[in-house]
C-alpha positions in Angstrom: 94.6 90.2 97.4 95.0 89.4 93.8 93.3 91.7 91.0 90.8 90.1 89.6 90.4 90.4 85.6 87.9 89.5 83.5 88.3 88.6 79.7 86.0 88.2 76.9 87.2 85.2 74.6 85.8 84.2 71.1 86.7 81.7 68.6 89.9 83.5 68.0 91.6 81.7 71.0 95.1 83.8 70.1 93.6 85.9 73.0 94.8 82.6 75.6 98.5 83.7 75.0 97.9 87.0 76.6 95.9 85.3 79.4 98.3 82.9 80.0 101.1 85.3 80.6 98.9 87.5 82.6 98.0 84.7 85.0 101.3 83.0 85.5 103.8 86.0 85.2 102.1 88.5 87.0 99.7 86.4 89.0 96.3 88.0 88.5 93.1 86.3 89.2 91.4 85.7 85.6 87.8 84.7 84.5 86.7 84.8 81.3 83.2 84.3 79.4 83.7 82.3 76.4 81.9 82.8 73.3 82.9 79.7 71.5 81.7 76.6 69.6 80.9 73.2 71.1 84.0 71.5 69.7 86.3 74.1 71.1 84.5 74.1 74.5 86.0 70.8 74.7 89.5 72.1 75.1 88.7 74.3 77.8 86.8 71.3 79.9 90.4 69.6 79.4 93.4 71.8 79.5 95.3 72.8 82.5 97.6 75.3 80.8 95.6 78.3 82.2 94.1 78.2 85.7 91.1 80.3 85.2 89.2 81.4 88.6 86.2 80.7 86.6 84.6 80.8 83.2 81.3 80.9 81.7 80.3 79.2 78.4 77.8 82.2 76.8 75.7 79.7 74.7 75.2 77.4 77.6 73.0 80.3 79.2 71.4 81.3 76.2 68.5 78.6 75.8 65.8 78.5 72.6 62.5 78.5 74.5 59.1 79.8 73.8 58.9 82.1 76.9 58.5 85.3 76.5 60.9 88.1 77.4 60.1 90.1 80.7 60.0 93.7 78.8 59.8 95.5 82.0 63.4 94.1 83.0 64.7 95.0 79.5 63.5 98.5 80.1 64.9 98.7 83.4 68.4 97.5 81.8 68.0 100.2 79.2 67.6 103.0 81.7 70.1 101.7 84.6 72.8 101.1 81.9 71.9 103.9 79.3 71.6 101.4 76.5 69.1 101.1 73.4 68.5 97.6 73.4 66.2 97.6 70.5 68.5 99.9 68.4 71.4 97.5 69.2 69.7 94.3 68.4 68.4 95.9 64.8 72.0 96.4 63.9 73.1 92.7 65.1 74.2 91.1 62.0 72.6 87.6 63.1 69.2 89.3 63.6 68.8 91.1 60.5 69.1 90.9 56.6 72.8 89.6 57.3 71.8 86.3 58.2 70.8 84.1 55.4 70.0 80.8 57.5 67.5 81.8 60.1 64.8 84.6 60.7 64.6 85.7 64.3 61.0 86.8 65.7 60.8 89.8 67.9 60.2 87.7 70.7 63.1 85.4 70.2 65.4 88.3 70.0 64.2 89.9 73.1 64.6 86.5 74.8 68.1 86.1 74.0 69.1 89.8 75.0 67.2 89.1 78.3 69.1 85.9 78.9 72.4 87.9 78.1 71.7 90.5 80.2 70.9 88.5 83.2 73.9 86.3 82.8 76.1 89.4 82.7 74.8 90.7 85.8 74.8 87.5 87.7 78.5 87.1 86.7 79.4 90.7 87.6 77.7 90.8 91.1 79.3 87.3 92.0 82.7 88.3 90.7 82.9 92.1 91.0 86.1 92.2 88.9 88.6 95.1 88.7 89.1 95.0 85.4 87.6 94.0 81.8 90.3 93.2 79.2 88.3 93.0 76.0 89.4 93.8 72.2 87.3 96.0 70.2 83.9 94.8 70.4 82.3 93.7 67.1 78.8 92.1 68.0 76.1 93.1 70.1 76.8 90.8 73.1 80.3 91.7 73.8 79.6 95.4 73.1 76.6 95.0 75.5 78.7 93.2 78.4 81.4 96.1 77.7 78.6 98.7 78.5 77.0 97.3 81.5 81.1 97.0 83.2 81.6 100.6 82.1 78.4 101.7 83.4 79.3 99.6 87.0 82.6 101.5 87.1 84.7 98.4 86.3 88.0 99.7 84.9 88.0 99.0 81.0 91.0 98.1 79.0 90.0 98.1 75.6 92.4 96.9 72.9 91.8 98.7 69.6 93.9 98.9 66.4 95.2 102.4 66.0 95.3 104.8 62.9 99.1 103.6 62.3 99.0 100.0 61.1 100.6 97.5 63.2 100.2 99.8 66.5 97.4 99.4 69.4 96.0 101.3 71.6 94.8 100.3 75.2 92.0 102.5 76.6 89.1 102.8 79.0 86.6 103.3 76.0 86.6 102.7 72.3 88.0 106.2 71.8 90.0 107.3 74.6 93.7 108.0 75.2 95.0 107.0 78.6 97.8 109.3 78.5 97.2 112.9 77.2 100.3 114.6 78.5 102.8 113.7 75.7 105.9 115.1 74.6 106.3 117.0 71.3 107.9 114.4 68.9 106.8 115.0 65.6 106.8 118.3 63.7 106.0 117.7 60.0 106.1 121.1 58.0 104.4 120.2 54.8 101.6 118.0 53.7 104.0 115.8 51.5 105.9 114.9 54.6 103.1 113.8 56.3 101.6 111.9 53.6 105.0 110.1 53.1 104.6 109.2 57.1 101.2 108.1 56.7 102.4 105.6 53.9 104.6 104.0 56.3 102.0 103.2 58.3 99.3 102.5 55.6 96.7 100.1 57.2 95.1 99.2 53.8 98.3 97.7 52.4 98.6 95.6 55.7 94.8 94.7 55.5 95.5 93.7 51.6 98.1 91.3 52.8 95.9 89.7 55.5 92.9 89.4 53.1 95.5 87.6 50.5 96.4 85.1 53.1 93.3 84.3 55.1 91.2 81.4 53.6 93.8 81.4 50.5 94.5 77.7 50.7 92.4 75.7 48.5 93.7 72.6 50.0 92.5 73.9 53.4 89.3 74.9 51.9 88.6 71.1 50.9 90.1 69.9 54.0 87.6 71.9 56.1 84.8 70.9 53.9 85.2 67.2 54.4 85.5 67.6 58.2 82.5 69.7 58.3 80.5 67.1 56.1 81.4 64.2 58.3 81.3 65.7 61.6 78.5 66.6 64.0 77.0 70.0 64.1 75.4 70.5 67.5 75.9 74.3 67.4 72.6 74.5 65.4 70.7 73.6 68.4 73.0 75.3 71.2 74.2 78.6 69.5 71.9 81.1 68.2 74.4 82.2 65.9 74.2 78.9 64.2 70.3 78.5 63.9 69.3 77.4 60.7 72.8 76.2 59.5 72.2 72.7 58.3 74.4 71.3 56.3 72.8 71.3 53.1 71.7 74.9 53.4 75.2 76.1 54.3 76.4 74.1 51.0 73.7 75.5 48.9 74.6 79.1 50.3 78.3 78.7 49.4 77.6 77.8 46.0 74.9 80.7 45.8 77.4 82.9 47.2 80.3 82.0 44.6 77.8 82.2 41.9 76.5 85.7 43.2 80.0 86.9 43.8 81.2 86.3 40.0 78.0 88.1 38.7 78.3 91.0 40.8 81.9 91.4 40.0 81.1 91.3 36.4 78.5 93.8 36.8 80.7 96.2 38.6 83.4 96.0 35.9 80.7 96.9 33.1 78.7 99.7 35.1 81.0 101.4 37.6 83.1 104.4 37.0 86.8 103.9 36.3 87.9 107.3 35.2 87.9 110.6 37.0 86.5 113.6 35.6 89.1 116.5 37.0 86.3 119.1 35.8 83.8 118.0 38.3 83.7 119.4 41.9 82.7 116.8 43.9 82.3 115.3 47.8 83.7 111.9 48.3 82.2 109.3 50.2 83.6 105.7 50.5 81.3 103.0 51.3 81.8 100.8 54.3 82.1 97.1 54.5 78.8 95.5 55.7 78.5 94.3 58.1 81.1 96.3 60.0 81.8 97.6 63.5 82.0 101.1 62.5 78.6 101.4 61.3 76.5 98.5 63.2 78.1 99.1 66.6 79.7 102.6 66.4 76.7 104.6 64.4 73.7 102.5 64.6 71.2 105.4 63.7 73.1 105.6 60.7 73.6 101.9 59.6 71.3 102.4 56.3 74.3 103.6 53.9 71.9 104.1 50.9 69.7 106.7 53.0 73.0 108.2 54.1 74.0 108.6 50.4 70.5 110.2 49.7 70.7 112.8 52.5 74.2 113.7 51.5 73.4 114.1 47.9 70.1 116.3 48.5 72.4 118.4 51.0 75.1 119.4 48.3 75.5 122.9 46.8 74.6 123.4 43.2 76.9 122.1 40.8 78.8 119.6 43.2 78.5 116.1 42.9 78.7 112.9 45.0 81.3 110.5 44.3 80.8 107.0 45.9 83.3 104.1 46.0 83.1 100.5 46.8 85.2 99.4 49.3 87.5 96.8 47.8 87.3 94.7 51.1 83.8 93.8 50.1 84.8 91.1 48.0 85.3 88.8 51.0 81.8 89.4 51.7 80.6 88.4 48.0 80.0 92.1 47.0 76.8 93.6 47.5 73.7 92.8 45.4 73.6 94.6 42.1 70.1 96.1 42.9 71.8 98.0 45.6 74.6 99.3 43.2 71.7 100.1 40.8 70.0 102.1 43.5 73.2 104.1 44.4 73.3 104.8 40.8 70.1 106.1 40.3 70.3 108.8 43.1 70.6 112.4 41.7 74.2 113.8 41.6 75.9 110.5 42.4 78.9 108.8 40.6 79.5 105.3 41.9 83.2 104.2 41.3 84.6 100.7 40.8 86.4 99.2 43.9 89.8 99.0 42.1 89.6 102.7 41.6 92.5 104.7 43.4 91.3 105.9 46.8 94.0 108.1 47.1 93.1 109.7 43.5 89.5 110.6 45.0 90.7 112.1 48.2 93.3 114.2 46.6 90.7 115.9 44.2 87.7 115.9 46.3 86.3 119.1 48.0 85.3 117.2 51.3 85.3 113.7 52.5 82.1 112.2 54.3 82.3 108.8 56.0 80.0 107.3 58.6 83.1 106.1 60.6 85.9 104.9 59.0 89.5 105.8 58.5 89.1 107.6 55.1 88.2 111.0 57.2 91.6 110.7 58.9 93.3 110.0 55.3 91.6 113.2 54.3 93.0 115.3 57.0 96.8 114.0 55.5 95.6 115.4 52.2 94.4 118.8 53.5 90.8 117.8 53.3 88.2 118.6 55.8 85.4 115.9 56.7 82.5 114.9 58.5 81.7 111.8 60.5 78.4 110.5 62.1 80.0 109.2 65.3 82.4 109.7 67.9 86.3 108.6 67.0 89.4 109.3 68.6 90.5 111.7 65.5 87.7 114.1 66.3 90.6 115.9 68.1 91.6 117.1 64.5 89.6 120.4 64.1 89.0 119.6 60.2 86.9 116.8 61.4 83.4 117.4 62.2 80.7 115.2 64.0 76.9 115.2 62.9 74.5 113.8 65.3 71.5 114.5 62.7 70.9 114.8 59.0 69.4 118.2 59.6 73.0 119.5 60.3 74.6 118.3 56.8 73.7 121.2 54.5 75.0 123.9 56.9 78.0 121.5 57.8 78.9 120.7 54.3 78.7 124.6 53.3 80.8 125.5 56.3 83.6 123.0 55.8 84.0 123.1 51.8 87.4 124.6 51.2 88.4 124.7 54.5 92.3 124.2 55.3 93.5 121.6 57.7 95.9 122.7 60.5 99.1 120.5 60.1 99.5 121.5 63.9 96.6 119.4 64.6 98.1 116.3 62.6 101.2 116.8 64.5 99.5 116.8 67.9 97.5 113.8 67.0 100.5 111.9 65.7 101.9 112.2 69.1 99.1 111.3 71.0 98.7 108.1 69.0 102.3 107.1 69.1 102.4 108.0 73.2 99.6 105.7 73.8 100.5 103.0 71.3 102.5 100.1 70.8 103.8 97.7 68.3 102.5 93.9 68.6 101.2 91.5 65.9 98.3 90.8 66.7 96.9 90.1 62.9 99.8 87.6 62.6 99.0 85.7 66.0 95.5 85.6 65.1 96.4 84.5 61.5 98.7 81.6 62.9 96.1 80.6 65.1 93.8 80.0 62.3 96.4 78.4 60.1 97.1 75.9 62.9 93.6 75.2 64.3 91.0 76.5 61.9 92.0 75.1 58.4 92.9 78.8 57.2 90.2 80.0 58.7 87.5 77.9 56.7 86.2 76.3 59.9 85.6 77.8 63.0 83.9 74.7 64.9 87.2 72.7 65.2 88.7 70.6 68.3 91.7 72.3 69.8 94.5 69.6 70.6 95.9 70.4 73.8 99.6 69.7 72.9 99.2 71.9 69.6 98.0 74.7 71.7 101.1 74.3 74.2 103.2 74.4 71.2 101.3 77.5 69.8 101.7 79.5 73.1 105.4 78.5 73.5 106.5 79.5 70.0 105.0 82.8 70.5 105.5 83.2 74.0 107.9 86.4 73.1 105.4 88.2 71.2 102.5 87.4 73.9 105.0 88.5 76.5 105.5 91.9 75.2 101.7 92.2 74.5 100.9 91.3 78.1 103.8 93.7 79.6 101.9 96.5 78.0 98.3 95.6 79.0 99.7 95.3 82.9 101.5 98.8 82.5 98.2 100.4 81.6 96.4 98.5 84.2 98.4 100.7 86.9 98.3 103.8 85.2 
C-alpha cells in the first residue's frame, strides 16, 4: 500500500513541482488542502498533470454566516491539541491591525476558526495520512493544521530555510534536526574565520536581491492593474482574507500606501540616527519586520515590539543604552507609522537607528543582542556576542544564546550575559549540524519564476493558470524539482 502524503498548497504554486515528482516518480498517494483564489481554482478543476487522490479547497468550507461558534467545541480543540486559539487569532494579520480593509468581530473570528478546525479534523479522520509535507507556516490556518497533525502523531516533514542562505532543512517541527549524529567537518579557530564563512552564506544579501527583483517591473504593475480593474472579484465573497477588498478601496489604499511610504521615509531620514557613538555601552535590538512569522507565529506572547523595547530598556544596568534599528525590509510594508517611530524614540535610554545603518557595525560594538526570534542573535554569536531570544529556535544549541519565557527574567539574564564569551566550539558544532541536515535548492528562485510567469511579477495573486504554461514551467525546472523531491523522500524514510 502506498504512503499517503498530505500537502498544504497556497497561492505560490511552485510547490506543484515537488508534488508532481513525488506522485509520478515515487508513486505516493498525494492529497492536498488548497489555500488558493477563485481564478486559480479553475486550474485544479481542469488539470490532469498531477493525479491527486483528493483535494480540498479551504475557502469552500469557510462560510460567512451569522451563526455563532460552538465555544465548547473550541475549548475541546484547545485541550485536545494544546493550542491557544485566542492567542493564535489575535496574532493573525487578517484579524488584527494589519488588515486595512475589514474589521472582524470576535464572533466572526470564532466562526472561521471553528469551521477550519472541523474541516481539518474531518480531512484527517477520512484520509489518515502517513505524512504532512508543508513549508514553514506563516498564517494561523496552516499553523493550526500543522499543530493538529503533529498532536495526532502524523509524521511531519516541514521545509524551512536554514541559517545558511540557499540551504534548507526538513524536520519534524519548526526547529528540529532529524540527523543529530553528525561527523565533525568544521573546525574554525578564530572568529574572523567564522565571520568570513558567515558572509559566504549571508542571507541578508540574498534577501536584498529577491526584494530588488520582486514587484520590480513597472510594466507588470500596470498590466496587473488593468487586469484587476476589468476582471471579476469573487474572492471578496468567498475568501475571508479578501473581505472588504472592493476595487475602489484597494486603489485608494494603494495610493495612500505610496504617499505614506514616501512621508515615512522622509521622516526617518531626518530623525533616525545614522552615526555610532563609540563611547556608549549598549544592548542591540534589531526590529522585526511586521507582520512576520518569527513574531506572530513563533512568539505570539511577545508580538508587541514597543512593549518589548520598553521592558528591555527598564531592565538595563545603569549607564547602558538600548540601540534599536529599523529593519530595511520594512520598505516592502511601506515602513511603520511615524507615531511608532516617535514612540520608540521617546522611551528612556533608547536610540533609534536608520534602516540603512550597518547592522554589522551595531553587532560588533554591542555588549549584548536581544531579539524576539530572528537571525540577528545567531549572527551575534559569530561576532562573539551573547544574546537573548523569546522563542524556541534551532540555534538555542549555542550556549551563548539564552531564551526567556517572561519579562521577569530580563534583568537577571541581561546581567548574567553581559560580556560573556561565545564558545567557537559551539559554533562549529552548530554549523556541522546544519550542514548535515540541509540541502541546496533554489526555492526562492523557483517561486520568483512562478511569480514572473503567472502573477505579473507578484503584483496580482488572483490569476488564472494556463495548463500549457504550467506544463512548460514544470518541465523547464524539472531537474531542480527532482533534486528537491529526492531530498524530501529521503527524509521520509529516515
